[in-house]
N, CA, C and O atoms as a Tripos MOL2 file, in Angstrom:
@<TRIPOS>MOLECULE
protein
  236   235    59     0     0
PROTEIN
NO_CHARGES

@<TRIPOS>ATOM
      1 N           7.6250    7.2130   -2.3200 N.3       1 PRO1
      2 CA          7.9700    6.3920   -1.1690 C.3       1 PRO1
      3 C           9.4880    6.2940   -0.9950 C.2       1 PRO1
      4 O          10.2460    6.4370   -1.9540 O.2       1 PRO1
      5 N           9.9020    6.0560    0.2050 N.am      2 VAL2
      6 CA         11.3170    5.9100    0.5130 C.3       2 VAL2
      7 C          11.6490    4.4210    0.5480 C.2       2 VAL2
      8 O          11.0420    3.6490    1.2900 O.2       2 VAL2
      9 N          12.6290    4.0370   -0.2750 N.am      3 VAL3
     10 CA         13.0360    2.6390   -0.3720 C.3       3 VAL3
     11 C          14.5560    2.5830   -0.4660 C.2       3 VAL3
     12 O          15.1760    3.4150   -1.1280 O.2       3 VAL3
     13 N          15.1400    1.6120    0.1910 N.am      4 ARG4
     14 CA         16.5980    1.4550    0.1130 C.3       4 ARG4
     15 C          17.0220    1.1120   -1.3120 C.2       4 ARG4
     16 O          16.3240    0.3840   -2.0180 O.2       4 ARG4
     17 N          18.1580    1.6350   -1.7240 N.am      5 LYS5
     18 CA         18.6750    1.4020   -3.0710 C.3       5 LYS5
     19 C          18.9150   -0.0820   -3.3260 C.2       5 LYS5
     20 O          18.6290   -0.5710   -4.4190 O.2       5 LYS5
     21 N          19.4330   -0.8020   -2.3420 N.am      6 ASP6
     22 CA         19.6910   -2.2280   -2.5520 C.3       6 ASP6
     23 C          18.3910   -3.0020   -2.7890 C.2       6 ASP6
     24 O          18.3840   -3.9900   -3.5240 O.2       6 ASP6
     25 N          17.3060   -2.5640   -2.1770 N.am      7 ALA7
     26 CA         16.0120   -3.2050   -2.4200 C.3       7 ALA7
     27 C          15.5420   -2.9380   -3.8460 C.2       7 ALA7
     28 O          15.0240   -3.8360   -4.5090 O.2       7 ALA7
     29 N          15.7190   -1.7150   -4.3140 N.am      8 LEU8
     30 CA         15.3500   -1.3850   -5.6950 C.3       8 LEU8
     31 C          16.2350   -2.1150   -6.6940 C.2       8 LEU8
     32 O          15.7600   -2.5790   -7.7300 O.2       8 LEU8
     33 N          17.5110   -2.2150   -6.3840 N.am      9 ASP9
     34 CA         18.4290   -2.9300   -7.2730 C.3       9 ASP9
     35 C          18.0450   -4.4040   -7.3860 C.2       9 ASP9
     36 O          18.1400   -4.9920   -8.4630 O.2       9 ASP9
     37 N          17.6180   -4.9920   -6.2890 N.am     10 ALA10
     38 CA         17.2350   -6.4020   -6.2770 C.3      10 ALA10
     39 C          15.8670   -6.6360   -6.9120 C.2      10 ALA10
     40 O          15.5760   -7.7370   -7.3790 O.2      10 ALA10
     41 N          15.0260   -5.5980   -6.9290 N.am     11 ASN11
     42 CA         13.6530   -5.7030   -7.4570 C.3      11 ASN11
     43 C          13.3620   -4.5020   -8.3480 C.2      11 ASN11
     44 O          12.6990   -3.5620   -7.9110 O.2      11 ASN11
     45 N          13.8400   -4.5150   -9.5810 N.am     12 PRO12
     46 CA         13.7370   -3.3450  -10.4550 C.3      12 PRO12
     47 C          12.3090   -2.8150  -10.6750 C.2      12 PRO12
     48 O          12.1270   -1.6160  -10.8840 O.2      12 PRO12
     49 N          11.3200   -3.6750  -10.6300 N.am     13 LYS13
     50 CA          9.9390   -3.2310  -10.8750 C.3      13 LYS13
     51 C           9.2760   -2.6520   -9.6300 C.2      13 LYS13
     52 O           8.1680   -2.1200   -9.7030 O.2      13 LYS13
     53 N           9.9480   -2.7530   -8.4970 N.am     14 MET14
     54 CA          9.3700   -2.2890   -7.2390 C.3      14 MET14
     55 C           9.0160   -0.8060   -7.2870 C.2      14 MET14
     56 O           7.9460   -0.4180   -6.8170 O.2      14 MET14
     57 N           9.8780    0.0190   -7.8380 N.am     15 ALA15
     58 CA          9.6320    1.4650   -7.8720 C.3      15 ALA15
     59 C           8.3490    1.7820   -8.6240 C.2      15 ALA15
     60 O           7.5580    2.6150   -8.1840 O.2      15 ALA15
     61 N           8.1440    1.1260   -9.7470 N.am     16 GLU16
     62 CA          6.9380    1.3630  -10.5440 C.3      16 GLU16
     63 C           5.6800    1.0070   -9.7570 C.2      16 GLU16
     64 O           4.7080    1.7630   -9.7500 O.2      16 GLU16
     65 N           5.7040   -0.1350   -9.1020 N.am     17 VAL17
     66 CA          4.5470   -0.5880   -8.3190 C.3      17 VAL17
     67 C           4.3000    0.3380   -7.1380 C.2      17 VAL17
     68 O           3.1640    0.7450   -6.8950 O.2      17 VAL17
     69 N           5.3520    0.6740   -6.4060 N.am     18 LEU18
     70 CA          5.1960    1.5520   -5.2400 C.3      18 LEU18
     71 C           4.6990    2.9340   -5.6350 C.2      18 LEU18
     72 O           3.8700    3.5160   -4.9350 O.2      18 LEU18
     73 N           5.1920    3.4600   -6.7410 N.am     19 ASN19
     74 CA          4.7260    4.7680   -7.2030 C.3      19 ASN19
     75 C           3.2500    4.7230   -7.5790 C.2      19 ASN19
     76 O           2.5020    5.6560   -7.2880 O.2      19 ASN19
     77 N           2.8370    3.6430   -8.2250 N.am     20 LYS20
     78 CA          1.4310    3.5000   -8.6100 C.3      20 LYS20
     79 C           0.5320    3.4540   -7.3740 C.2      20 LYS20
     80 O          -0.4920    4.1340   -7.3160 O.2      20 LYS20
     81 N           0.9210    2.6530   -6.3970 N.am     21 VAL21
     82 CA          0.1110    2.5040   -5.1840 C.3      21 VAL21
     83 C           0.1250    3.7860   -4.3560 C.2      21 VAL21
     84 O          -0.9170    4.2020   -3.8490 O.2      21 VAL21
     85 N           1.2780    4.4100   -4.2130 N.am     22 SER22
     86 CA          1.3540    5.6170   -3.3810 C.3      22 SER22
     87 C           0.5250    6.7510   -3.9700 C.2      22 SER22
     88 O           0.0480    7.6160   -3.2350 O.2      22 SER22
     89 N           0.3520    6.7560   -5.2820 N.am     23 ALA23
     90 CA         -0.4840    7.7790   -5.9140 C.3      23 ALA23
     91 C          -1.9590    7.6100   -5.5490 C.2      23 ALA23
     92 O          -2.7430    8.5500   -5.6820 O.2      23 ALA23
     93 N          -2.3350    6.4320   -5.0950 N.am     24 LEU24
     94 CA         -3.7260    6.1460   -4.7340 C.3      24 LEU24
     95 C          -4.0530    6.4960   -3.2880 C.2      24 LEU24
     96 O          -5.2200    6.5020   -2.8980 O.2      24 LEU24
     97 N          -3.0280    6.7860   -2.4910 N.am     25 ILE25
     98 CA         -3.2310    6.9620   -1.0570 C.3      25 ILE25
     99 C          -2.9950    8.4090   -0.6490 C.2      25 ILE25
    100 O          -1.8680    8.9030   -0.6730 O.2      25 ILE25
    101 N          -4.0810    9.0780   -0.2740 N.am     26 ASP26
    102 CA         -3.9500   10.4330    0.2600 C.3      26 ASP26
    103 C          -3.9910   10.3460    1.7930 C.2      26 ASP26
    104 O          -4.0710    9.2580    2.3630 O.2      26 ASP26
    105 N          -3.9360   11.4880    2.4310 N.am     27 GLU27
    106 CA         -3.8840   11.5140    3.8960 C.3      27 GLU27
    107 C          -5.1240   10.8850    4.5350 C.2      27 GLU27
    108 O          -5.0210   10.1440    5.5120 O.2      27 GLU27
    109 N          -6.2820   11.1860    3.9780 N.am     28 THR28
    110 CA         -7.5340   10.6430    4.5060 C.3      28 THR28
    111 C          -7.5790    9.1280    4.3620 C.2      28 THR28
    112 O          -7.9600    8.4160    5.2910 O.2      28 THR28
    113 N          -7.1880    8.6470    3.1950 N.am     29 THR29
    114 CA         -7.1820    7.2070    2.9510 C.3      29 THR29
    115 C          -6.2250    6.4990    3.8940 C.2      29 THR29
    116 O          -6.5540    5.4440    4.4350 O.2      29 THR29
    117 N          -5.0460    7.0680    4.0960 N.am     30 MET30
    118 CA         -4.0730    6.4590    5.0030 C.3      30 MET30
    119 C          -4.6300    6.3920    6.4210 C.2      30 MET30
    120 O          -4.4350    5.3970    7.1200 O.2      30 MET30
    121 N          -5.3220    7.4450    6.8490 N.am     31 ALA31
    122 CA         -5.9220    7.4490    8.1830 C.3      31 ALA31
    123 C          -6.9860    6.3550    8.2950 C.2      31 ALA31
    124 O          -7.0740    5.6760    9.3180 O.2      31 ALA31
    125 N          -7.7900    6.1850    7.2470 N.am     32 GLU32
    126 CA         -8.8220    5.1480    7.2560 C.3      32 GLU32
    127 C          -8.2030    3.7530    7.3180 C.2      32 GLU32
    128 O          -8.6630    2.8950    8.0710 O.2      32 GLU32
    129 N          -7.1660    3.5360    6.5260 N.am     33 LEU33
    130 CA         -6.4960    2.2360    6.5280 C.3      33 LEU33
    131 C          -5.8570    1.9570    7.8880 C.2      33 LEU33
    132 O          -5.9500    0.8460    8.4100 O.2      33 LEU33
    133 N          -5.2130    2.9680    8.4500 N.am     34 ASN34
    134 CA         -4.6040    2.8070    9.7710 C.3      34 ASN34
    135 C          -5.6490    2.4930   10.8340 C.2      34 ASN34
    136 O          -5.4090    1.6630   11.7110 O.2      34 ASN34
    137 N          -6.8110    3.1510   10.7650 N.am     35 PHE35
    138 CA         -7.8610    2.8910   11.7430 C.3      35 PHE35
    139 C          -8.3590    1.4500   11.6450 C.2      35 PHE35
    140 O          -8.6150    0.8090   12.6640 O.2      35 PHE35
    141 N          -8.4950    0.9460   10.4310 N.am     36 LYS36
    142 CA         -8.9470   -0.4340   10.2710 C.3      36 LYS36
    143 C          -7.9910   -1.4070   10.9540 C.2      36 LYS36
    144 O          -8.4130   -2.4000   11.5460 O.2      36 LYS36
    145 N          -6.7020   -1.1070   10.8630 N.am     37 VAL37
    146 CA         -5.6960   -1.9840   11.4740 C.3      37 VAL37
    147 C          -5.5820   -1.7300   12.9740 C.2      37 VAL37
    148 O          -5.6760   -2.6620   13.7730 O.2      37 VAL37
    149 N          -5.3810   -0.4740   13.3550 N.am     38 ASP38
    150 CA         -5.1440   -0.1510   14.7680 C.3      38 ASP38
    151 C          -6.4250   -0.0990   15.5890 C.2      38 ASP38
    152 O          -6.4620   -0.5970   16.7150 O.2      38 ASP38
    153 N          -7.4650    0.4960   15.0390 N.am     39 GLY39
    154 CA         -8.7030    0.6750   15.7860 C.3      39 GLY39
    155 C          -9.6170   -0.5300   15.7490 C.2      39 GLY39
    156 O         -10.1860   -0.9210   16.7680 O.2      39 GLY39
    157 N          -9.7590   -1.1240   14.5630 N.am     40 GLU40
    158 CA        -10.6620   -2.2640   14.4070 C.3      40 GLU40
    159 C          -9.9440   -3.6050   14.4960 C.2      40 GLU40
    160 O         -10.5750   -4.6600   14.4320 O.2      40 GLU40
    161 N          -8.6310   -3.5590   14.6440 N.am     41 LYS41
    162 CA         -7.8040   -4.7630   14.8110 C.3      41 LYS41
    163 C          -7.9030   -5.7350   13.6370 C.2      41 LYS41
    164 O          -7.7930   -6.9480   13.8140 O.2      41 LYS41
    165 N          -8.1140   -5.1860   12.4260 N.am     42 GLN42
    166 CA         -8.0990   -6.0250   11.2350 C.3      42 GLN42
    167 C          -6.6500   -6.3390   10.8710 C.2      42 GLN42
    168 O          -5.7360   -5.5930   11.2220 O.2      42 GLN42
    169 N          -6.4540   -7.4330   10.1740 N.am     43 GLU43
    170 CA         -5.1090   -7.8170    9.7460 C.3      43 GLU43
    171 C          -4.6180   -6.8520    8.6590 C.2      43 GLU43
    172 O          -5.3460   -6.5800    7.7040 O.2      43 GLU43
    173 N          -3.3970   -6.3370    8.7930 N.am     44 PRO44
    174 CA         -2.8560   -5.4200    7.7860 C.3      44 PRO44
    175 C          -2.9160   -5.9900    6.3690 C.2      44 PRO44
    176 O          -3.2280   -5.2760    5.4170 O.2      44 PRO44
    177 N          -2.6170   -7.2740    6.2420 N.am     45 ARG45
    178 CA         -2.6450   -7.9120    4.9220 C.3      45 ARG45
    179 C          -4.0500   -7.8500    4.3190 C.2      45 ARG45
    180 O          -4.2040   -7.5770    3.1280 O.2      45 ARG45
    181 N          -5.0730   -8.1020    5.1380 N.am     46 ASP46
    182 CA         -6.4540   -8.0770    4.6620 C.3      46 ASP46
    183 C          -6.8800   -6.6670    4.2750 C.2      46 ASP46
    184 O          -7.5490   -6.4700    3.2610 O.2      46 ASP46
    185 N          -6.4920   -5.6910    5.0820 N.am     47 VAL47
    186 CA         -6.8260   -4.2920    4.7990 C.3      47 VAL47
    187 C          -6.1700   -3.8560    3.4930 C.2      47 VAL47
    188 O          -6.8090   -3.2290    2.6480 O.2      47 VAL47
    189 N          -4.9040   -4.1890    3.3360 N.am     48 ALA48
    190 CA         -4.1830   -3.8120    2.1230 C.3      48 ALA48
    191 C          -4.8010   -4.4640    0.8950 C.2      48 ALA48
    192 O          -5.0070   -3.8010   -0.1220 O.2      48 ALA48
    193 N          -5.0940   -5.7430    0.9770 N.am     49 ARG49
    194 CA         -5.6730   -6.4460   -0.1680 C.3      49 ARG49
    195 C          -7.0310   -5.8630   -0.5400 C.2      49 ARG49
    196 O          -7.3050   -5.6560   -1.7220 O.2      49 ARG49
    197 N          -7.8780   -5.5980    0.4360 N.am     50 ALA50
    198 CA         -9.1960   -5.0240    0.1630 C.3      50 ALA50
    199 C          -9.0550   -3.6580   -0.5030 C.2      50 ALA50
    200 O          -9.7790   -3.3510   -1.4510 O.2      50 ALA50
    201 N          -8.1360   -2.8470   -0.0170 N.am     51 PHE51
    202 CA         -7.9060   -1.5310   -0.6090 C.3      51 PHE51
    203 C          -7.4480   -1.6710   -2.0570 C.2      51 PHE51
    204 O          -7.9770   -1.0030   -2.9450 O.2      51 PHE51
    205 N          -6.4740   -2.5320   -2.2940 N.am     52 LEU52
    206 CA         -5.9520   -2.7120   -3.6500 C.3      52 LEU52
    207 C          -7.0110   -3.2720   -4.5910 C.2      52 LEU52
    208 O          -7.0280   -2.9330   -5.7740 O.2      52 LEU52
    209 N          -7.8920   -4.1210   -4.0800 N.am     53 LYS53
    210 CA         -8.9940   -4.6420   -4.8970 C.3      53 LYS53
    211 C          -9.9470   -3.5190   -5.2970 C.2      53 LYS53
    212 O         -10.3520   -3.4350   -6.4560 O.2      53 LYS53
    213 N         -10.3050   -2.6620   -4.3500 N.am     54 THR54
    214 CA        -11.2450   -1.5830   -4.6680 C.3      54 THR54
    215 C         -10.6620   -0.6130   -5.6820 C.2      54 THR54
    216 O         -11.4040    0.0430   -6.4120 O.2      54 THR54
    217 N          -9.3460   -0.5190   -5.7320 N.am     55 LYS55
    218 CA         -8.6810    0.3850   -6.6740 C.3      55 LYS55
    219 C          -8.3350   -0.3010   -7.9890 C.2      55 LYS55
    220 O          -7.8000    0.3340   -8.8970 O.2      55 LYS55
    221 N          -8.6360   -1.5980   -8.0980 N.am     56 GLY56
    222 CA         -8.3760   -2.3230   -9.3310 C.3      56 GLY56
    223 C          -6.9230   -2.6920   -9.5550 C.2      56 GLY56
    224 O          -6.5220   -3.0000  -10.6770 O.2      56 GLY56
    225 N          -6.1360   -2.6620   -8.4980 N.am     57 VAL57
    226 CA         -4.7150   -2.9870   -8.6250 C.3      57 VAL57
    227 C          -4.5030   -4.4970   -8.6010 C.2      57 VAL57
    228 O          -3.6300   -5.0140   -9.2970 O.2      57 VAL57
    229 N          -5.3020   -5.2050   -7.8020 N.am     58 VAL58
    230 CA         -5.2560   -6.6690   -7.7490 C.3      58 VAL58
    231 C          -6.6710   -7.2050   -7.9090 C.2      58 VAL58
    232 O          -7.6550   -6.4830   -7.7470 O.2      58 VAL58
    233 N          -6.7440   -8.4830   -8.2280 N.am     59 ARG59
    234 CA         -8.0580   -9.1230   -8.3950 C.3      59 ARG59
    235 C          -8.5130   -9.7730   -7.1240 C.2      59 ARG59
    236 O          -9.5950  -10.3580   -7.0830 O.2      59 ARG59
@<TRIPOS>BOND
     1     1     2 1
     2     2     3 1
     3     3     4 2
     4     3     5 am
     5     5     6 1
     6     6     7 1
     7     7     8 2
     8     7     9 am
     9     9    10 1
    10    10    11 1
    11    11    12 2
    12    11    13 am
    13    13    14 1
    14    14    15 1
    15    15    16 2
    16    15    17 am
    17    17    18 1
    18    18    19 1
    19    19    20 2
    20    19    21 am
    21    21    22 1
    22    22    23 1
    23    23    24 2
    24    23    25 am
    25    25    26 1
    26    26    27 1
    27    27    28 2
    28    27    29 am
    29    29    30 1
    30    30    31 1
    31    31    32 2
    32    31    33 am
    33    33    34 1
    34    34    35 1
    35    35    36 2
    36    35    37 am
    37    37    38 1
    38    38    39 1
    39    39    40 2
    40    39    41 am
    41    41    42 1
    42    42    43 1
    43    43    44 2
    44    43    45 am
    45    45    46 1
    46    46    47 1
    47    47    48 2
    48    47    49 am
    49    49    50 1
    50    50    51 1
    51    51    52 2
    52    51    53 am
    53    53    54 1
    54    54    55 1
    55    55    56 2
    56    55    57 am
    57    57    58 1
    58    58    59 1
    59    59    60 2
    60    59    61 am
    61    61    62 1
    62    62    63 1
    63    63    64 2
    64    63    65 am
    65    65    66 1
    66    66    67 1
    67    67    68 2
    68    67    69 am
    69    69    70 1
    70    70    71 1
    71    71    72 2
    72    71    73 am
    73    73    74 1
    74    74    75 1
    75    75    76 2
    76    75    77 am
    77    77    78 1
    78    78    79 1
    79    79    80 2
    80    79    81 am
    81    81    82 1
    82    82    83 1
    83    83    84 2
    84    83    85 am
    85    85    86 1
    86    86    87 1
    87    87    88 2
    88    87    89 am
    89    89    90 1
    90    90    91 1
    91    91    92 2
    92    91    93 am
    93    93    94 1
    94    94    95 1
    95    95    96 2
    96    95    97 am
    97    97    98 1
    98    98    99 1
    99    99   100 2
   100    99   101 am
   101   101   102 1
   102   102   103 1
   103   103   104 2
   104   103   105 am
   105   105   106 1
   106   106   107 1
   107   107   108 2
   108   107   109 am
   109   109   110 1
   110   110   111 1
   111   111   112 2
   112   111   113 am
   113   113   114 1
   114   114   115 1
   115   115   116 2
   116   115   117 am
   117   117   118 1
   118   118   119 1
   119   119   120 2
   120   119   121 am
   121   121   122 1
   122   122   123 1
   123   123   124 2
   124   123   125 am
   125   125   126 1
   126   126   127 1
   127   127   128 2
   128   127   129 am
   129   129   130 1
   130   130   131 1
   131   131   132 2
   132   131   133 am
   133   133   134 1
   134   134   135 1
   135   135   136 2
   136   135   137 am
   137   137   138 1
   138   138   139 1
   139   139   140 2
   140   139   141 am
   141   141   142 1
   142   142   143 1
   143   143   144 2
   144   143   145 am
   145   145   146 1
   146   146   147 1
   147   147   148 2
   148   147   149 am
   149   149   150 1
   150   150   151 1
   151   151   152 2
   152   151   153 am
   153   153   154 1
   154   154   155 1
   155   155   156 2
   156   155   157 am
   157   157   158 1
   158   158   159 1
   159   159   160 2
   160   159   161 am
   161   161   162 1
   162   162   163 1
   163   163   164 2
   164   163   165 am
   165   165   166 1
   166   166   167 1
   167   167   168 2
   168   167   169 am
   169   169   170 1
   170   170   171 1
   171   171   172 2
   172   171   173 am
   173   173   174 1
   174   174   175 1
   175   175   176 2
   176   175   177 am
   177   177   178 1
   178   178   179 1
   179   179   180 2
   180   179   181 am
   181   181   182 1
   182   182   183 1
   183   183   184 2
   184   183   185 am
   185   185   186 1
   186   186   187 1
   187   187   188 2
   188   187   189 am
   189   189   190 1
   190   190   191 1
   191   191   192 2
   192   191   193 am
   193   193   194 1
   194   194   195 1
   195   195   196 2
   196   195   197 am
   197   197   198 1
   198   198   199 1
   199   199   200 2
   200   199   201 am
   201   201   202 1
   202   202   203 1
   203   203   204 2
   204   203   205 am
   205   205   206 1
   206   206   207 1
   207   207   208 2
   208   207   209 am
   209   209   210 1
   210   210   211 1
   211   211   212 2
   212   211   213 am
   213   213   214 1
   214   214   215 1
   215   215   216 2
   216   215   217 am
   217   217   218 1
   218   218   219 1
   219   219   220 2
   220   219   221 am
   221   221   222 1
   222   222   223 1
   223   223   224 2
   224   223   225 am
   225   225   226 1
   226   226   227 1
   227   227   228 2
   228   227   229 am
   229   229   230 1
   230   230   231 1
   231   231   232 2
   232   231   233 am
   233   233   234 1
   234   234   235 1
   235   235   236 2
@<TRIPOS>SUBSTRUCTURE
     1 PRO1         2 RESIDUE 1 A PRO
     2 VAL2         6 RESIDUE 1 A VAL
     3 VAL3        10 RESIDUE 1 A VAL
     4 ARG4        14 RESIDUE 1 A ARG
     5 LYS5        18 RESIDUE 1 A LYS
     6 ASP6        22 RESIDUE 1 A ASP
     7 ALA7        26 RESIDUE 1 A ALA
     8 LEU8        30 RESIDUE 1 A LEU
     9 ASP9        34 RESIDUE 1 A ASP
    10 ALA10       38 RESIDUE 1 A ALA
    11 ASN11       42 RESIDUE 1 A ASN
    12 PRO12       46 RESIDUE 1 A PRO
    13 LYS13       50 RESIDUE 1 A LYS
    14 MET14       54 RESIDUE 1 A MET
    15 ALA15       58 RESIDUE 1 A ALA
    16 GLU16       62 RESIDUE 1 A GLU
    17 VAL17       66 RESIDUE 1 A VAL
    18 LEU18       70 RESIDUE 1 A LEU
    19 ASN19       74 RESIDUE 1 A ASN
    20 LYS20       78 RESIDUE 1 A LYS
    21 VAL21       82 RESIDUE 1 A VAL
    22 SER22       86 RESIDUE 1 A SER
    23 ALA23       90 RESIDUE 1 A ALA
    24 LEU24       94 RESIDUE 1 A LEU
    25 ILE25       98 RESIDUE 1 A ILE
    26 ASP26      102 RESIDUE 1 A ASP
    27 GLU27      106 RESIDUE 1 A GLU
    28 THR28      110 RESIDUE 1 A THR
    29 THR29      114 RESIDUE 1 A THR
    30 MET30      118 RESIDUE 1 A MET
    31 ALA31      122 RESIDUE 1 A ALA
    32 GLU32      126 RESIDUE 1 A GLU
    33 LEU33      130 RESIDUE 1 A LEU
    34 ASN34      134 RESIDUE 1 A ASN
    35 PHE35      138 RESIDUE 1 A PHE
    36 LYS36      142 RESIDUE 1 A LYS
    37 VAL37      146 RESIDUE 1 A VAL
    38 ASP38      150 RESIDUE 1 A ASP
    39 GLY39      154 RESIDUE 1 A GLY
    40 GLU40      158 RESIDUE 1 A GLU
    41 LYS41      162 RESIDUE 1 A LYS
    42 GLN42      166 RESIDUE 1 A GLN
    43 GLU43      170 RESIDUE 1 A GLU
    44 PRO44      174 RESIDUE 1 A PRO
    45 ARG45      178 RESIDUE 1 A ARG
    46 ASP46      182 RESIDUE 1 A ASP
    47 VAL47      186 RESIDUE 1 A VAL
    48 ALA48      190 RESIDUE 1 A ALA
    49 ARG49      194 RESIDUE 1 A ARG
    50 ALA50      198 RESIDUE 1 A ALA
    51 PHE51      202 RESIDUE 1 A PHE
    52 LEU52      206 RESIDUE 1 A LEU
    53 LYS53      210 RESIDUE 1 A LYS
    54 THR54      214 RESIDUE 1 A THR
    55 LYS55      218 RESIDUE 1 A LYS
    56 GLY56      222 RESIDUE 1 A GLY
    57 VAL57      226 RESIDUE 1 A VAL
    58 VAL58      230 RESIDUE 1 A VAL
    59 ARG59      234 RESIDUE 1 A ARG
């Protein structure tokens, strides 16, 4: 993922988390997540949380 250096400097663990999550998202998955938000008008926060739950990243 692309992240500004000042953001990484302010949040040292951010790179580790972003790398872990980005490894879980392929092109098909991203399209599905985007459709839930854009096509089905679901809240981005809800879509993200549900995805992370199914992958065991959050409880």
